[in-house]
N, C-alpha and C positions, 0 to 999 in steps of 0.2 A: 196497848198494842196487842194484837192477837196473832197467833200462829195456829196451824193445824197440822198434826202428824197423821199421815195415812199409812196404815200398816197392813201388810198382806203376808200370808204364809208363803215361804219360799217354795214349798212343795205344793202339789195340787191340793186344793182345799176340798175336803169331803162335803162340807156344807154347801159350797157352790155347786158341786156336782149333783147333790141331792135336790137342790132347788131347780136346776136345769132339767133334771129328770122328771120332777113333779110337774113342771110347766108343760113339758112335752107329752108325758104319758097320762097324767091325771087330768090336766086342763086342755090338752090337745092344741097347745099353742106352738106351732111349728116355726113361726117367724122369729122366735128367740133362738139365737145361735151361740150365745155365750153369757155366762154369769160369773162375776167375781165378787167376793165378799171382802170388804176392807174394814178394819177398825179405825175409827176416827177419834183422835184426842184433840179437842180445841182448847188451847191454853190462852188465858187472858192475863196479861202482865201489866203492872203499873210501871211501864218504862216509856221513855220519850221517843224512841225510834224503832222502826221495824227491824233494823239490823241488830239492835240490842236484844229484842225479843227472839229473833232467829238464833242468835249466839247462845242465849240461855237455853233455848230448846235443844240446840245441838249438844250443849254440855250435859243435859239430862239424858239424851240418847247415848252419848259417848261413855258416860260414867255409871249408868244404871241400866237395868233391864226392866224398868217399870213400864215404859210405854211400848217398847219393842224388844224382843229377845234376839240378839244378833246370831244366835245359833239356829233360829227357827224362822225368823221374819226378814222381810225386806221392807223398807219404808222410805218415805219422802216427806219433806216439810213443805206444806203449802203455806204461803204467806207472801209470796212475791207477786208481781203483777200477772205473770203467766207461768204456768207449771206444766211440764210434760210428765206423765206417769210412765215409768219404764216398762210396765206390763200391759199398756194399752197400745194397740197397733197404730202406727203412724197414719194420719188421715182419718182416724175414727171420730175426731172432734172437729167442729167447724160448721160451716154452712150445711144445713140438712143433716143434723145429728142423727146417727143410728145407734148411739150408745147413750144411755140415760143413767144418771146417778140418782138412786133412791136412798135418801138419808132417813134412817129409822132411829128414833130416840125415845127412851123411856120418859114418861111424863114426870116421874120422880127419879131423877138421875143419881141413884145411890153410888154407882161406880165412879162417876165424875167427882162427887163430893168427897168420897173416900180418897181418891187420887190427889185431890187438892189438899186434903189434910196431911197426907204422907209427904208431898212435896214441900209444903209450908212448915209443918211441925218437925218432921223427922229429918228432912234434908236441909232445912233452914233457908229455903228459897223464899225470901220475904217479898219479892216482887210479884209473886203469883197471886192473882185476885180470884181466880176460879178455873175450874176444869169441867168441860162438858164431854161426855162419852157418847158415841153413837156407832151404829153400823152403817156403812155405805155400800149398797148393792149396786154394782155396775151391770146393767142389762144391755146386751148387744143384740140388735135386731138385724135381719137380713137386708133391710132397706130403710132409708131415712123417711121422715114424713110425719104428718099429724096423726095418722093411724097408729104408728109405732109409739108416739108419745101418749096417746089415749090408752093404749094397751099397757104401757108402763105404769100409768096411773091406776089402772084397774088391778094390776098385779100387786101394787104397793100395799094395799090395805085389805086384810081378810074381813070381808063383809058377810060371808056365809061359807058353808062347807065347799061350795063350788066357785066362789069368787074371791080373789085376792089371796096373798100368801105371806108377804114379808113383815107386815106390822099388825099387831092386835089393837084395834081401835079403842079398847077399854083402858089400856095402860100405855100405849105408844102413839107417837105422831110420826107421820111420814111426809116428806117433801120430795117431789120429783123435779129434776132439772136436766136439761140437755147437757151432755158432757162438755161441750164448748163453753156453755154458760158457767158450769161448775168450775172448770179449770181456769176460766177467765175471771173468777172472783164472784160468781153468782152467789145467791143466798146471803147477801150482806157482805160488808167489807171484812176481810180477814187481816 
C-alpha cells in the first residue's frame, strides 16, 4: 500500500515567488497566475489495507518532524480516492483544468533512499518498503485548455537557456498532470 504526503510551507514560499517572477519577467508568460511548490513523500508499505498505511503515515507525521515540520509546514496525506488540498482554491480542479501538477524527481533519489533508511533502521518501521521524494510544482493559468497544458509541459523541463525551468533533463524527470487527474489518483494508484 502506498500513501503520499504533500508538504507546503505555511508562509509564502520564496521559491514559488521566484519561479513565478522568472516565468513572467524572463520568459514573458503572462498566463501563469500562480505557482506553489510542494514536497512530496511517497511511502510504500508492506501492509494489507490503505487504512493501515494511512495510520502509519499519520503516526510518522505526529511523532516526528522528518516529513514535515509542524512549526513551519502544512501538509495533507494523499492516498484516499479523492483529496482536496487546503491551499488550492475551490473549483480549480475538474473539467477544464487550469492548474497543473508538475512532479519533478531526481533520477537517483538519494533523499528518498536516505529517508527510507531512517524510517526503517532508526525508527524501526519494518513495514516500510521504500520512500520516493520529489517536488510537485502547482502551476495555475488564467484559463483552462490544451494551450495551458502545452505551456505547462514546456515550462516543466529546462531544454535551453530560454525554454523550460523546473527540471534538469540530465538528472531529473518531470511529469505533468491536470490537477483534477492528480488529485483523483492520476500517475498510478496511490
